[in-house]
N, C-alpha and C positions, 0 to 999 in steps of 0.2 A: 504493499500499499504506499503510495507517494503522499506524504503530508504536504499540504499547501494552504496557504492563508486564504485562499478563495473559498475554502470550505468552513471558515470560522465566521461566526456571527455573534451578536449579543443582544440580550433583552434585559430590561429592568426586572429584577426579582419581584415576584408577587406572593401573596399569601399562600398560594398553592405550592410554592417552592420551599415552604418552611421545613418540611420533613426531609427533603433532599439536602438542604444546608445543614440540618442537624446531623444527618448521616455522615456528611463530609467532615464536619467538625469533630465527630467521634472516631474518625480513622487515625490510626497510629502515625502516619506520615504527616498528618495535619497537626495533631495534638501536641507533637513535639515543639512546634514553632508558633502556634496561634493561641490567642486569648480565647478562653471559653468560659468567661465569667458571667455572672448574672447581669452585670451592667452591659457587657457586649451583646447579650441576647435580648435585653430590653431595647437596645438600639436597633437591632435587627428587626425585632417584632414590631417596633413603632414604625419603621420604614415600610415594612410589609403591610401594615394597616393604614398606610397613606399619611403618616406623620413623620416626616424626615426631621431627625434631630441633628445629625452631623454628616452622615455618610449616605452615598448612593450605593446600592448593591446590584451588580450586573452579573447575570449568568452568561458564561462563555459557552457557545454551542459549536460542536464540530459535526458537520453533516447533519445538523438539527438535533443532536444529541447532547444534553448537558454534560460538561466535563470540568468546568472551572468557574471560579468567583473572582470578580474584580471588584474592589472597594475603592471608591473615590471620594474626594471632598474638594470643594473649591475653598482653598485656604483664604482667599480674599474676602469671602463671605462668612467665614467662621466667626462665631460669637466667642470672643476671647474668654468669657466667663463660663463657657459651656464645659461640662465634664469631658475630658479627652480632646479638648480643642487643640487646633495647630497654631495657637496664637504665638508660639515661638517663631513662626514664619513671618509674621507681620512686617518685621523690620526689613525684610528682604523683598517685599512685594512693592513694586513701582505703583504709584496712584493709577487707578483705572485699568490695572492689568490683572490678568487671572494667573493663579498658580494652583495647579491640581495636586493633590496627594493621590497616591495609588498604592494599593496592596493587591497582591495576587496570589491565587493558589490553584493548583489542579487537584480537584477533589476525587476523581475517578482514577483509581490505580492503573487501569488499562491504558490511560493516556500519558502516564509517567514515562520519561526517558525517550520520547519521541521527537523532541525538538519543538514542542508546541508552545513552551513558555515564551521564548523569543517571538515567534510568529504571532502569538495571541497579543502580547503587549505592544508590538509594532502595529498590528491591525487596530487594536483599541485606541492607541494614541493617535493614529491617523484619522480614525473616525471621530475621536473626541475633539480634535483640533478644528473640526467644521461645525460642531454642535453650538 
């Protein structure tokens, strides 16, 4: 199988993705590096219920099958008093400019080690720059 960025797409996570996200966060290759706290899940569930606190959650799809999670925030719009805010970035942001934070994981083990991390992040940042 030839891996290509043309087969990668993204969708905003929805309430129907909650069980999928929980399954990914409970996998050993994710647990080792990712926050799985109650505060993190409150943020995720709030977003899925239509109330963004800080982050946007994007499901990465390969040939329309969910395989990854991209988490973004616009640091220029971050409330410095919000828990977990990226206010330490404020001094680096030019007025009227956007600075995005990004976190990324591959949740499905079958997609690990295939070169998808690089391709997914490039595809996402290319897409995000025009949003």
